[in-house]
Backbone as a ProteinNet text record, in pm:
[ID]
protein_1_A
[PRIMARY]
XXXXXXXXXXXXXXXXXXXXXXXXXXXXXXXXXXXXXXXXXXXXXXXXXXXXXXXXXXXXXXXXXXXXXXXXXXXXXXXXXXXXXXXXXXXXXXXXXXXXXXXXXXXXXXXXXXXXXXXXXXXXXXXXXXXXXXXXXXXXXXXXXXXXXXXXXXXXXXXXXXXXXXXXXXXXXXXXXXXXXXXXXXXXXXXXXXXXXXXXXXXXXXXXXXXXXXXXXXXXXXXXXXXXXXXXXXXXXXXXXXXXXXXXXXXXXXXXXXXXXXXXXXXXXXXXXXXXXXXXXXXXXXXXXXXXXXXXXXXXXXXXXXXXXXXXXXXXXX
[TERTIARY]
920.7	808.2	789.2	690	679.7	648	541.9	520.7	570.2	665.6	745.5	658	614.2	526.5	368	315	225.4	99	110.2	37.1	14.8	72	91.4	22.3	35.9	-28.7	-183.2	-210.4	-325.9	-437.8	-384.4	-429.4	-483.9	-364.6	-404.7	-529.8	-519.9	-596.6	-755.1	-772.5	-879.1	-944.2	-815.8	-859.8	-913.9	-830.4	-864.2	-993.8	-1020.5	-1137.9	-1278.1	-1257.9	-1360.6	-1381.3	-1253.9	-1243.2	-1320.6	-1281.1	-1355.2	-1509.2	-1547.4	-1690.5	-1797	-1730.8	-1816.1	-1879.1	-1837.6	-1934.8	-2064.7	-2058.4	-2187.4	-2285.3	-2223.8	-2360.6	-2303.8	-2267.7	-2284.2	-2308.7	-2375.3	-2381.4	-2530	-2600.4	-2738.7	-2715.4	-2590.5	-2515.4	-2371	-2372.3	-2250.8	-2207.9	-2266.6	-2181.8	-2089.7	-2095.2	-1991.7	-1896.4	-1923.7	-1852.3	-1787.8	-1781.9	-1729.7	-1622.8	-1634.3	-1595	-1446.5	-1539.5	-1445.3	-1338.6	-1354.9	-1256.7	-1109.1	-1184.7	-1090.5	-1011.5	-1087.6	-992.5	-839	-874.6	-807.2	-709	-745.3	-666.1	-527.6	-600.7	-513.3	-423.6	-435.5	-373.8	-225.9	-283.8	-174.6	-64.6	-107.1	-31.4	32.5	-5.9	62	136.1	121.9	236.6	342.6	351	456.8	513.5	447.1	523	599.5	500.3	564.1	709.7	704	836.8	941.8	927	1018.7	1071.7	977.7	1029.5	1020.8	970.9	1008.1	1143.9	1119.9	1200.9	1338.3	1338.9	1483.1	1500.6	1439.9	1477.8	1488	1393.4	1372.7	1223	1279	1120	1099.2	968.7	951.1	858.1	824	697.8	662.8	705.1	660.8	631.4	590.5	541	390.9	308.2	160.9	259.4	324.2	369.2	349.6	371.6	396.2	213.5	148.6	20.1	-81.3	-20.4	-112.2	-56.6	49.3	124.8	61.2	11.3	-36.2	-162.8	-274.2	-353.9	-380.5	-264.3	-256.2	-204.2	-112.4	-71.9	-205.4	-249.2	-371.3	-421.1	-466	-566.5	-492.7	-337	-266	-254.6	-224.7	-203	-307.5	-423.3	-533.8	-604	-695.5	-762.6	-910.4	-1019.2	-1076.9	-1187.4	-1231.1	-1333.3	-1324.2	-1251.6	-1219.9	-1132.8	-1234.9	-1221.7	-1064.7	-957.2	-849.5	-880.5	-752.4	-687.8	-654.5	-704.7	-629.9	-489	-472	-311.6	-235.3	-268.8	-177.1	-109.2	-197.4	-205	-160	-163.7	-104.8	69.8	50.6	204.3	265.4	225.3	281.5	300.9	206.7	192.3	264.8	315.3	400.9	562.8	560.3	697.4	747.2	680.9	683.8	688.5	622.9	612.6	765.1	825.6	928.4	1067.2	1060.7	1131.7	1147.8	993.1	1013.7	1079.1	1058.6	1098.8	1263.2	1312.7	1461.7	1519.4	1474.5	1533.5	1502.3	1389.1	1364.4	1479.5	1486.5	1572.8	1724.9	1775.5	1906.4	1939	1850.6	1860.8	1820.3	1716.4	1679.4	1791.9	1810.7	1925.6	2057.9	2079.2	2211.2	2230.5	2067.9	2083	2011.3	2034.5	1962.9	1901.1	1840.7	1774.7	1671.7	1647.5	1598.6	1608.9	1731.7	1709.5	1652.6	1675.9	1577.4	1453.7	1349.5	1252.1	1219.8	1296.4	1254	1275.9	1377.4	1372.7	1260.3	1200.2	1087.1	977.2	960.5	881.9	862	964.3	1004.7	931.2	1027.6	943.7	815.2	748.3	628.2	526.6	590.9	478.9	540.1	624.8	684.4	541.4	562.2	421.5	317.3	279.3	119.7	111.9	211.1	173	184	276.7	282.3	137.1	83.8	-66.5	-193.5	-169	-266.3	-251.6	-164.2	-174.1	-176.7	-181.5	-152.6	-323.8	-350.8	-487.4	-503.7	-407.9	-387.8	-427.1	-366.3	-413.9	-564	-648.5	-739.9	-754.4	-588.8	-598.7	-610.8	-656.3	-709.7	-824.1	-947.4	-1009.5	-1015.1	-858.3	-809.2	-906.2	-844.1	-928.1	-994.2	-1130.7	-1204.9	-1213.4	-1197	-1191.6	-1293.6	-1359.9	-1506	-1530.9	-1434.7	-1429.9	-1362.7	-1402.1	-1311.9	-1259.7	-1147.3	-1076.3	-1167.3	-1160	-1192.9	-1098.8	-1097.8	-1015.6	-971.4	-996.7	-980.9	-837	-822.7	-687.7	-755.8	-654.5	-681.7	-855.3	-864.6	-1019	-1107.9	-1074.8	-1156.6	-1164.3	-1281.7	-1281.4	-1388.2	-1316.6	-1352.1	-1422.4	-1387.6	-1426.3	-1457	-1600.1	-1648.2	-1654.8	-1539.9	-1474.2	-1574.7	-1700	-1830.5	-1891.4	-1874.2	-1975	-1874.6	-1954.5	-1838.9	-1780.7	-1881.7	-1807	-1679	-1705.3	-1590.1	-1433.6	-1490.2	-1369.5	-1308.3	-1418.6	-1382.2	-1251.4	-1265.5	-1168.5	-1084.5	-1077	-972.5	-865.5	-927.5	-824.5	-764	-897.2	-857.1	-729.2	-702.3	-599.1	-491.9	-510.8	-359.2	-325.9	-421.2	-367.4	-270.6	-350.9	-253.2	-132.6	-122.5	17.6	96.6	64.6	151.7	181.2	165.9	152.1	288.3	236.1	360.2	463.6	468.1	623.5	677.4	615.8	724.9	769.7	692	729.2	871.1	832.7	909.6	1065.1	1053.4	1141.2	1240.7	1174.9	1236.3	1311.2	1229.6	1286	1434	1408.5	1543	1681.5	1814.5	1937.1	1925	1836.5	1829.5	1786.5	1666.1	1598.2	1696.5	1757.2	1860.3	1935.3	1969.1	2133.5	2038.7	1902.3	1854.1	1797.2	1800.1	1772.5	1891.9	1997.9	2144.4	2176.3	2125.6	2205.2	2106	1973.6	1919.5	1998.4	1994.3	2046.5	2188.9	2270.9	2400.5	2489	2447.7	2505	2673.7	2745.2	2860.1	2944.3	2895	2954.2	2879.7	2785.2	2716.3	2813.5	2843.7	2913.3	3063	3110.4	3236.7	3260.7	3131	3133.9	3139.4	3131.5	3186.2	3012.5	2907.3	2790.7	2776	2736.5	2691.7	2541.4	2525.5	2375.6	2301.7	2357.4	2278	2222.8	2273.6	2208.6	2115.2	2089.2	2018.2	1919.1	1943.2	1828.5	1713.2	1816.7	1759.2	1630.8	1703.9	1614.6	1501.6	1514.9	1377.6	1315.6	1365.3	1285.8	1196.9	1240.4	1134.4	1093.6	1060.7	968.1	884.4	879.6	821.3	721.9	789.8	703.8	622.6	643.3	620	489	468.4	339.3	264.8	312.1	200.6	151.5	201.1	147.9	26.7	74.5	-55.8	-142.1	-136.6	-243.7	-325.5	-270.1	-293.8	-388.2	-353.6	-400.3	-535.7	-590	-688	-771.9	-705.9	-784.9	-915.4	-788.8	-836.5	-944.2	-976.8	-1030.2	-1143.1	-1169.6	-1260.4	-1377.7	-1302	-1383.5	-1404.8	-1312.6	-1383.8	-1273.3	-1168	-1094.2	-989.3	-895.4	-778.2	-760.1	-688	-675.7	-540.5	-528.8	-323.8	-343.7	-484.6	-509.1	-486.6	-428.1	-370.4	-249.8	-161.2	-16.2	30.5	-74.6	-47.9	57.1	160.7	202.6	120.3	-10.6	-83.7	-146.3	-148.6	-158.4	-87.8	63.3	160.8	190.6	116.7	127.7	-4.7	-68	-174.9	-152.8	-94.5	-58.6	74.1	161	241.3	193.4	51	25.6	-102.3	-143.5	-180.2	-87.3	50.3	159.9	194.7	210.7	267.5	134.4	17.9	-76.2	-88.2	-69.8	-34.8	21.9	179.4	302.4	395	486.8	590.8	686.9	713.7	773.3	722.2	612.8	554.1	501.3	448	393.9	229.4	223.9	80.4	-12.3	74.2	12.8	-25.8	2.4	-30.8	-190.6	-237.8	-363.8	-445.3	-396.3	-474.8	-446.3	-332.5	-374.2	-457.1	-471	-565.3	-662	-760.3	-913.4	-959.8	-844.7	-825.1	-898.8	-762	-809	-922.6	-923	-1063	-1211.9	-1182.6	-1280.9	-1342.6	-1228	-1246.5	-1269.5	-1239.9	-1270.1	-1432.3	-1439.4	-1596.5	-1699.4	-1661.3	-1755.2	-1726.2	-1646.2	-1632.8	-1694.5	-1677	-1749.1	-1931.7	-1960.8	-2114.2	-2120.4	-2073.3	-2058	-2048.1	-2007	-1970.9	-1925.8	-1992.1	-1909.2	-1752.2	-1726	-1605.9	-1474.4	-1563.2	-1438.9	-1328.6	-1312.4	-1118.9	-1039.8	-1098.4	-1061.8	-1076.6	-1174.1	-1213	-1088.3	-1090	-983	-812.5	-786.1	-648.7	-636.2	-719.8	-722.4	-762	-803	-777	-636.4	-604.9	-456.4	-373	-351.7	-255	-251.9	-367.7	-420.3	-363.3	-384.7	-343.3	-177	-162.5	41.2	95.9	10.8	79.1	66.5	-32.5	-89.4	9.2	-37.9	22.1	141.6	248.6	415.4	480.1	419.8	468.2	355	225.5	100.7	36.5	-71.5	-172.1	-91	-22.1	32.6	145.1	237.6	317.8	189.4	111.8	39.6	-52.6	-90	-129.1	-15	73	205.5	270.9	242.4	254.7	176.4	18.4	-76.5	-25.6	-25.3	-60	107.2	221.5	340.9	402.7	282	336.3	346
-2311.2	-2267.1	-2144.9	-2051	-1952.8	-1885.2	-1939.3	-1920.6	-1993.3	-1946	-2034.7	-2105.7	-2005.7	-2006.8	-2053.3	-2141.8	-2211.3	-2118.6	-2026.5	-1895	-1818.8	-1792.7	-1700.6	-1806.6	-1936.5	-2039.5	-2032.7	-2044.3	-2033.5	-1923.1	-1808.8	-1652.2	-1610.7	-1661.1	-1616.7	-1706.7	-1842.1	-1933.6	-1875	-1863.9	-1782.2	-1648.5	-1577.3	-1436.1	-1453.8	-1526.4	-1550.9	-1630.3	-1712	-1845.7	-1701.5	-1630.3	-1516.8	-1430	-1405.9	-1281.3	-1324.3	-1437.5	-1452.8	-1467.7	-1517.5	-1550	-1418.6	-1336.7	-1218.5	-1133.4	-1108.8	-1064.2	-1095.8	-1244.1	-1321.7	-1252.1	-1272.7	-1241.5	-1061.8	-1027.2	-838.9	-838.4	-897	-868.2	-718.6	-729	-623.2	-541	-543.5	-425.9	-322.6	-245.2	-205.9	-121	-54.1	14.9	-51.8	-199.5	-263.1	-317.9	-371.3	-443.4	-303.9	-144	-68.4	-68.7	-64.4	-44.1	-156.5	-305.7	-368.2	-383.6	-304.3	-301.8	-219.7	-79.3	0.9	-60.6	-109.4	-204.5	-278.9	-372.7	-400.8	-375.9	-211.3	-135.7	-67.3	-60.7	-2.3	-136.4	-262	-339.8	-356.7	-342.1	-350.7	-213.2	-111	19.5	28.9	-78.9	-75.9	-206.3	-321.3	-397.8	-325.8	-233.9	-179.8	-92.6	-70.1	49.8	-67.5	-176.4	-286.3	-310.1	-333.5	-420.7	-325.9	-177.1	-100.9	-52.4	-61.4	-23.5	-150.9	-254.7	-381.7	-476.9	-431	-561.5	-477.9	-403.7	-310.6	-193.5	-156.7	-81.4	72.1	104.9	270.1	329.1	364.6	408	566.2	576.7	666.5	742.8	917.4	966.7	1014.4	961.2	1018.7	937.1	827.4	719.7	742.4	828.3	878.9	941.4	984	1077.6	992.8	834.9	752.3	683.9	729.7	638.7	784.4	903.9	1000.7	1008.1	975.5	960.6	903	720.7	689.8	670.8	774.3	838.2	922	1049.9	1121.4	1106.3	1002.6	953.7	898.6	828.6	806.8	869	999	1118.2	1205.2	1195.4	1281.7	1199.5	1073.1	1009.9	949	950.6	858.1	1001.1	944.1	1035.6	1083.2	1187.1	1216.8	1177	1136.5	1031.3	908.2	884.2	764.8	606.4	519.4	415.5	346	361.2	287.5	141	52.2	-53.4	-22.3	-143.6	-80	-197.1	-303.6	-331.5	-303.6	-195.7	-155.8	-36.2	78.6	188.4	191.9	76.6	9.5	-4.2	-44.4	-56.2	64.7	156.1	286.3	355.6	371.7	426.9	346	250.5	165.5	167.8	216.7	233.4	396.1	482.4	626.4	628.9	568.9	582	527.3	389	330.5	449.6	488.9	594.4	698.8	771.5	854.9	823	697.5	632.6	615	560.6	572.7	720.8	822	986.7	983	986.2	1042.4	943	820	754.1	748.6	831.3	814.4	973.7	1062.5	1191.9	1135.4	1053.7	1024.4	946.1	862.5	744.8	766.4	925.8	946.6	987.1	955.4	1001.3	882.5	893.4	764.1	822.9	742.4	734.7	875.2	961.1	1047.3	1127.1	1185.2	1270.9	1160.8	1073.1	974.1	1003	979.4	1063.4	1199.2	1253.4	1422.5	1461.9	1418.4	1427.3	1401.5	1245.2	1194.4	1265.2	1302	1405.4	1515.9	1553.4	1698.8	1698.1	1581.8	1590.2	1538.4	1473.3	1438.2	1584.2	1637.8	1801.7	1848.8	1851.1	1941.5	1875.3	1788.2	1742.7	1763.8	1764.8	1791	1943.3	2011.8	2161.5	2184.7	2121.8	2153.3	2111.4	2026.5	1993.4	2045.3	2102.9	2193.2	2338.3	2365.4	2505.3	2517.4	2404.4	2389.6	2386.8	2459.1	2500.8	2400.7	2375.6	2245.6	2116	2097	1976.8	1973.3	2082.6	2068.4	2139.9	2152.4	2228.2	2133.7	2213.7	2120.4	2015.8	2078.4	1964.4	1853.5	1838.6	1765.4	1718.1	1603.3	1572.4	1435	1458.9	1350.4	1259	1154.8	1033.7	1013	1008.2	1058.2	897.2	841.4	703	603.8	461.9	357.9	295.4	223.5	174.9	10	-49	-201.3	-243.7	-422.4	-472	-601.8	-594.8	-710.3	-752	-877.9	-935	-983.6	-997.1	-1079.5	-1075.6	-930.6	-926.2	-965.8	-1059.5	-1121.5	-1051.2	-1004.9	-926.4	-988	-1027.1	-1095.4	-1007.6	-872.8	-779.3	-639.7	-585.8	-424.9	-363.5	-277.2	-190.5	-129.4	-109	-36.3	-100.1	-237.1	-310.3	-324.7	-263.7	-291.2	-451	-568.6	-679.1	-718.1	-667.9	-708.9	-642.1	-529.3	-379.2	-465.1	-510.8	-583.2	-682.6	-756.3	-872.2	-860.9	-733.6	-686.5	-633.5	-583.6	-531.8	-608.7	-765.5	-869.6	-947.1	-898.4	-982.6	-919.9	-802.4	-707.1	-736.9	-784.1	-798.4	-932.4	-1036.6	-1165.2	-1143.2	-1040.8	-1065.7	-964.4	-851.9	-818.6	-864	-938.2	-1043.7	-1155.6	-1213	-1308.5	-1274.8	-1166.4	-1082.1	-1020.6	-936.7	-964.4	-1074.9	-1166	-1287.5	-1366.6	-1364.4	-1447	-1344.7	-1226.1	-1132.8	-1150	-1149.1	-1163.6	-1305.3	-1385.8	-1558.6	-1574.3	-1473.2	-1474.3	-1445.3	-1472.7	-1411.7	-1260.9	-1176.7	-1016.6	-972.1	-1125	-1037.7	-1058.7	-1171.1	-1206.9	-1113.4	-1043.5	-933.1	-811.2	-760.4	-653.2	-682.8	-803.5	-852.8	-790.7	-843.8	-848.6	-721.6	-595.9	-477.9	-365.4	-446.5	-377.1	-424.3	-529.5	-594.1	-551.3	-569.3	-545.3	-439.7	-338.2	-271.9	-302.8	-256.6	-243.5	-371.5	-490.3	-640.7	-688.8	-647.1	-649.7	-624.7	-464.5	-373.1	-431.1	-497.9	-544.5	-680.8	-770.9	-879	-812.8	-700.2	-667.2	-615.6	-610.2	-569.1	-424.2	-393	-237.2	-216.7	-187.3	-185.2	-79.8	22.9	146.1	104.4	39	-41.8	-128.5	-195.2	-316.9	-220.5	-101.4	12.1	35.4	101.7	167	119.1	-42.2	-137.4	-155.3	-189.8	-224.5	-102.7	29.8	176	188.9	144.8	136.2	47.2	-38	-163.7	-143	-68.9	-51.4	19.2	145.1	290.4	243	158.2	118.4	24.6	-34.3	-107.3	-26.1	97.9	226.6	262.4	323.7	396.6	331.5	168.6	63.7	96.1	69.7	101.6	229.5	327.9	459.8	482	399.8	371.1	346	199.7	136.2	237.6	265.4	393.9	463.6	568	670.3	595.2	495.2	431.8	405	381.5	307.1	439.5	555.9	647.3	734.4	758.5	815.4	977.1	999.7	1094.3	1116.2	1216.9	1211.5	1359.7	1354	1498.1	1478.5	1605.4	1655.3	1543.5	1552.8	1463.7	1306.7	1255.3	1109	1160.6	1271.1	1259.2	1323.7	1316.5	1416.2	1314.8	1366.2	1285.6	1194	1265.8	1196.4	1053.3	1038.2	926.1	816.8	908.9	800.3	747.4	816	817.6	719.8	744.2	599.9	490.2	455.1	364.9	308.8	369.7	326.1	237.6	323	270.3	145.6	135.7	-22.7	-106.4	-92.8	-165.1	-229.8	-144.9	-189.8	-252.1	-207.7	-320.8	-430.1	-428.3	-577.1	-655	-579.7	-651.4	-614.3	-549.6	-459.7	-557.7	-564	-661.3	-811.3	-840.3	-957.8	-966	-856.1	-849.3	-891.9	-1008.2	-1051	-971.4	-912	-838.7	-765.5	-658.1	-549.7	-544.3	-692.4	-691.5	-697	-734.2	-755.7	-587.3	-545.2	-388.1	-294.6	-280.2	-269.2	-268.9	-398.2	-447.9	-410	-400.1	-365	-239.7	-122.6	-4.2	54.6	30.3	54.1	-3.9	-145.3	-146.9	-81.3	-51.6	22.8	162.8	219	363.4	364.7	254.2	260.4	231.4	156	128.9	272.1	312.9	436.4	549.7	567.4	694.7	691.1	577.7	563.3	562.9	532.1	500.9	677.1	733.4	912.2	1007.6	1119	1196	1257.5	1184.6	1194.8	1065.9	1008.4	912	868.1	1028.3	994	981.3	1047.7	1008.2	868.6	814.2	638.9	553.9	633.1	546.5	554.9	654.4	715.7	618.5	602.5	529.3	405.5	333.3	205.2	163.1	275.5	219.9	216.3	296.8	292.4	194.3	150.9	27.5	-79.2	-98.7	-226.5	-238.3	-115.2	-106.2	-143.7	-149.8	-161.1	-291.9	-356.5	-494.8	-580.7	-524.5	-626	-536.6	-585.1	-514.9	-559.7	-682.2	-715.8	-745.6	-668	-652.2	-766.3	-779.4	-882.2	-1022.9	-1002.5	-1132.3	-1173	-1112.1	-1143.2	-1241.3	-1179.3	-1240	-1339.4	-1390.1	-1506.4	-1571.1	-1563.9	-1653.6	-1697.5	-1631.5	-1657	-1764.9	-1733.1	-1872.9	-1957.1	-1970.8	-2061.5	-2164.7	-2074.7	-2130.6	-2272.4	-2259.2	-2369.8	-2487.5
5.6	51.5	58.2	27.8	38.2	176.9	241.3	361.7	433.8	517.3	633	737.6	787.8	911	923	1004.3	1025.6	1048.8	1124.4	1174.4	997.6	935.9	819.6	723.6	705.1	618.2	644.5	813.3	817.1	829.5	866.7	846.9	741.6	629.6	484.4	422.3	472.2	375.6	419.4	566.8	615.6	552.6	517.7	427.4	326.1	263.3	117.9	126.2	208.2	159.4	182.1	309.2	339.3	214.5	167.3	65.6	-61.1	-104	-244.9	-196.4	-77.6	-74.7	-34.2	10.3	70.1	-34.7	-161.6	-192.6	-250.3	-258.5	-268	-170.4	-63.4	70.9	84.2	34.2	35.2	-99.2	-182.9	-348.6	-381.3	-270.5	-246.5	-162	-161	-104.3	-100.8	-192.8	-271.4	-157.1	-54.6	3.4	88.4	163.1	197.1	119.5	-29.5	-126.6	-107.5	-130.5	-164.8	-71.1	72	189.6	182.3	135.1	143.2	55.8	-85.3	-173.5	-146.1	-60.9	-31.4	107.2	172.2	294.7	186.1	114.7	-4.2	-31.3	-102.3	-170.5	-56.7	24.8	182.2	174	188.7	214	162.4	5.4	-82.2	-79.4	-24.4	7.5	161.5	251.7	355.6	343.8	259.1	228.5	197	92.5	10.1	100.3	218.6	336.1	381.1	468.7	558.4	511.4	368.3	336.6	303.2	323	323.2	489	552.9	705.6	788.7	744.7	844.2	784.1	671.5	576.1	548.7	517.6	438.9	556.9	643.1	747.4	706.8	580.2	569.9	591.5	736.2	815.9	726.6	677.9	529	608.7	623.1	619.4	478.4	364.6	224.9	135	234.4	94.2	7.4	70.2	-15.4	-108.4	-131.4	-232	-417.3	-375.6	-467.1	-472.3	-334.7	-374.3	-429.7	-428.6	-467.8	-620.2	-686.1	-829.4	-898.6	-828.5	-906.9	-981.2	-931.1	-940.6	-1019.3	-982.4	-1108.2	-1203.3	-1229.5	-1363.5	-1469.2	-1373	-1474.3	-1553.1	-1480.1	-1532.3	-1653.5	-1602.4	-1692.8	-1811.1	-1812.4	-1888.3	-2068.6	-1961.1	-2023.2	-2081.3	-2203.1	-2295	-2170.9	-2173.7	-2087.7	-2076.7	-2204.8	-2223.1	-2289	-2278.5	-2351	-2275	-2291.1	-2197.2	-2250.6	-2195.2	-2248.1	-2165.9	-2178.3	-2171.6	-1988.7	-1914	-1795.3	-1757.3	-1797	-1806.9	-1885.3	-2011.5	-2054.6	-2024.5	-1936.4	-1872.9	-1738.7	-1664	-1543.4	-1558.2	-1665	-1690.8	-1734.1	-1794.2	-1819.6	-1683.6	-1586.7	-1476.9	-1392.1	-1359.6	-1291.3	-1362.2	-1441	-1542.9	-1488.1	-1485.4	-1456.6	-1346.7	-1237.4	-1054.3	-1036.7	-1095.6	-1085.8	-1119.5	-1254.1	-1264.6	-1173.7	-1156.7	-1025.6	-868.6	-853.9	-736.7	-745.3	-866.4	-876.6	-854.8	-933.5	-882	-759.5	-696.7	-574	-470.5	-483.7	-398.5	-423.7	-510.5	-540	-419.9	-418.3	-343.4	-151.7	-195.7	-25.7	46.2	-23.1	62.6	36.6	39.6	88.9	186.9	279.1	424.3	477.8	652.1	687	832.5	927.5	1021.7	1021.7	1110.6	1097.3	1031.9	971.4	821.9	681.2	705.9	623.2	615.8	763.7	730.1	714	767.9	721.4	549.8	496.5	340.8	278.6	316.7	263.8	273.3	372.7	445.7	371.2	332.7	261.5	153.5	61.4	-74.1	-78	-1.9	-13.7	0	64.4	112	4.3	-69.1	-217.8	-309.2	-320.4	-443.9	-398.5	-248.2	-224.6	-238.1	-200.9	-237.8	-407.8	-449.3	-622.2	-671.6	-603.5	-676.6	-633.8	-523.2	-404.3	-541.6	-557.6	-609.8	-727	-819.6	-962.9	-1008.4	-1064.1	-1123.5	-1247.8	-1331.3	-1446	-1378.4	-1267.7	-1229.6	-1106.3	-1125.6	-1009.7	-893.8	-835.1	-710.5	-615	-483.7	-383.6	-433	-534.7	-595.9	-645.5	-708.9	-766.3	-924.1	-963.1	-1105.3	-1101.1	-1208.9	-1174	-1291.7	-1280	-1384.8	-1410.4	-1563.5	-1608.6	-1675.9	-1717.1	-1757.8	-1705.3	-1668.1	-1583.9	-1741.2	-1726.1	-1801.8	-1847.8	-1971.8	-2002.1	-1982.1	-1926	-1876	-1995.4	-2088.2	-2152.3	-2197.1	-2236.2	-2268	-2394.8	-2481.8	-2616.8	-2659	-2669	-2682.3	-2577.8	-2472.9	-2369.1	-2219.1	-2208	-2093.8	-1987	-1826.3	-1745.8	-1626.7	-1676.3	-1536.3	-1581.6	-1511.7	-1555.9	-1437.2	-1440.4	-1350.4	-1308.3	-1381.6	-1327.2	-1226.7	-1234.3	-1110	-984.9	-866.2	-763	-704.2	-731.7	-714.2	-791.1	-906.8	-1024.1	-950.3	-932.7	-901.9	-747	-689.7	-567.8	-621.8	-669.8	-710.7	-778.4	-858.3	-916	-780.8	-642	-567	-478.2	-468.3	-434.1	-487.4	-650.5	-720.2	-667.6	-678.3	-622.5	-491.7	-392.8	-272.1	-296.9	-352.9	-353.9	-476.3	-567.8	-625	-579.6	-482.1	-434.9	-325.4	-254.6	-108.4	-198.2	-313.1	-346.8	-378.3	-454.8	-570.3	-397.8	-277.7	-168.7	-105.5	-79.2	-9.6	-111.2	-265.1	-332.1	-333.6	-359.2	-332.3	-213.1	-114.6	49.7	57.1	-37	8.2	-57.2	-197.2	-240.5	-232.7	-279.2	-277	-223.2	-336	-268.4	-223.4	-159.1	-18.3	93.6	83.1	185.1	235.1	114.9	100.7	191.4	108.3	192.2	346.5	404.7	541.9	609.6	548.3	607.4	606.8	516.6	524.3	626.8	672.7	739.6	873.6	924	1048.7	1066.4	985.7	990.9	886.1	812.7	723	686.8	806.3	797.1	746.6	801.6	783.4	615.7	589.4	448	384.5	399.6	280.2	327.5	447.9	425.7	334.2	323.8	221.9	81.6	58.5	-76.2	-157.7	-84.3	-99.2	-141.9	-244.7	-245.6	-191.3	-41.3	1.6	-22.9	-105.6	-162.7	-261.4	-360.3	-448.6	-444.9	-339.2	-279.9	-219	-155.1	-80.4	-200.8	-286.7	-397.9	-462.9	-513.4	-582.7	-491.1	-380.1	-258.1	-273.9	-269.3	-267.7	-371.7	-443.4	-599.5	-595.5	-586	-561.5	-484.5	-406.5	-240.6	-307.6	-388.1	-430.6	-537.4	-622.1	-740.8	-684.3	-595.8	-545.4	-473.8	-422.2	-345.8	-461.1	-589.3	-685	-729.2	-746.9	-825.7	-720.8	-566.3	-473	-486.3	-517.7	-578.4	-656.3	-741.4	-910.9	-871.7	-774.5	-789.3	-714.4	-606.4	-485.4	-591.2	-697.8	-763.5	-861.7	-914	-996.5	-930.4	-815.7	-732.5	-720.6	-669.4	-625.9	-714.5	-877.4	-986.6	-961.9	-872.4	-858.3	-802.2	-809.8	-711.8	-707.2	-563.8	-530.9	-391	-405.2	-322.5	-170.2	-122.7	-26.9	-17.8	-114.1	-141.2	-85.3	-82.5	-91.9	85.1	133.9	269.1	327.8	484	557.6	633.4	655.1	751.5	679	547.2	458.3	491.2	483.6	550.1	667.1	759.9	900.2	936.3	876.1	878.9	803.7	726.7	640.5	761.8	872	909.2	1072	1097.6	1202.5	1204.8	1053.6	1017.3	1031.1	965.7	969.9	1085.6	1207.2	1321	1393.3	1381.1	1402.3	1374.5	1280.7	1215	1240.2	1243.5	1300.3	1203.9	1205.1	1166.2	1096.4	975.4	901.8	861.5	896.1	865.4	764.3	651.7	553	564.5	554	605.7	698.4	809.8	911.2	877	754.7	691.3	647.3	610.2	592	692.9	802.4	971	984.4	968.6	1034	944.1	846.3	725.1	764.3	786.3	853.7	937.2	1061.6	1158.7	1225.4	1125.6	1142.1	1097.7	992	911.8	972.3	1041.5	1118.9	1228.2	1290.2	1419.6	1382.5	1274	1255.3	1192	1134.7	1088.8	1241.5	1291.4	1426.4	1502.5	1575.8	1647.3	1598.4	1448.7	1384.3	1365	1415.7	1426.3	1558.5	1672.2	1793.2	1832.6	1791.3	1866.8	1803	1815.2	1737.5	1783.1	1881	1917.5	1905.5	1768.2	1763.1	1730.8	1690.4	1694.6	1839.5	1928.1	2074.6	2108.6	2051.2	2087.2	2009.6	1904.4	1775.5	1835.8	1870.7	1916.9	2061.7	2159.2	2254.1	2208.5	2125.3	2068	2022.1	1972.1	1911.6	1994.7	2102	2192.1	2313.6	2318.8	2406.5	2302.6	2209.1	2093.6	2121.7	2117.3	2066.1	2209.7	2333.3	2426.7	2465.5	2447.9	2460.1	2363.1	2225.4	2119.1	2086.4	2131.6	2120.9	1939	1899.9	1791.6	1671.9	1735.6	1676.4	1658.7	1576.1	1573.1	1543.2	1435.3	1345.4	1434.7	1553.8	1671	1769.9	1765.8	1858.8	1843.4	1684.2	1671	1670.2	1590.6	1646	1756.4	1860.6	2022.4	2036	1940.7	2046.3	1906.1	1779.3	1707.8	1669.8	1684.5	1658.6	1786	1886.6	2023.2	1988.9
[MASK]
++++++++++++++++++++++++++++++++++++++++++++++++++++++++++++++++++++++++++++++++++++++++++++++++++++++++++++++++++++++++++++++++++++++++++++++++++++++++++++++++++++++++++++++++++++++++++++++++++++++++++++++++++++++++++++++++++++++++++++++++++++++++++++++++++++++++++++++++++++++++++++++++++++++++++++++++++++++++++++++

């Protein structure tokens, strides 16, 4: 069974039932449909980071590099005023992102611990300032996406990405595919070796496994999923700019992962929903919403040492 824990099955069942029905109740309110879509896209991004941090043991502050890269690659690779096929170009973007992650991974994985955090942060900020200073890529304003892609498969089109509800279901599909992909990887022999290398790298290497290769492949997987999330975010809002690549974006995703329950994967969904929900609530309560937001996060981290998923497991696994 892919989902071993009872809590995991219950939480995900409730989530997907509610998520499938949500646009039906919000059909006349495109703002909230768009907000829910953003939360789903962030959930994909946070799951990719949770996989690297919680299961592979690679704590990175440069994950947003690939989040931004996904959006920029779409603008760079596609004609400006022509609707391309989403699935074909998504594959192109994922392939280029994976190749980029492979090159970056070969460099950054020669370090570990605090040095790994610093070098991933440095490379991400280098990319940020490259796009920030580049007039060809729009500088600080970024680039606009004038035509959203079409989604036909063998001539049949089920989704119109100009329709907020249709885009919502595309993001929900991305959440499901990302969740299943990560869980299947973790349940495989590859996943067990990756976890072993996180828990005891010396013993794993002594057994004959090349932990550098396993970590590199994991880094490529996590980074490619982040690029897909960035692609979806850029398509939803119709633009991409250097802010996608800031260390703050990586830090926010890490906070969401911790709130949800580091390493649980499904907790990333809970973390994204909670963080975005609290931010929306506090923004409409006070001008000093960031102070309230910081206080709420500190309180949750102190009270929920294993995140929301850990707290739910404590309640439901008895």
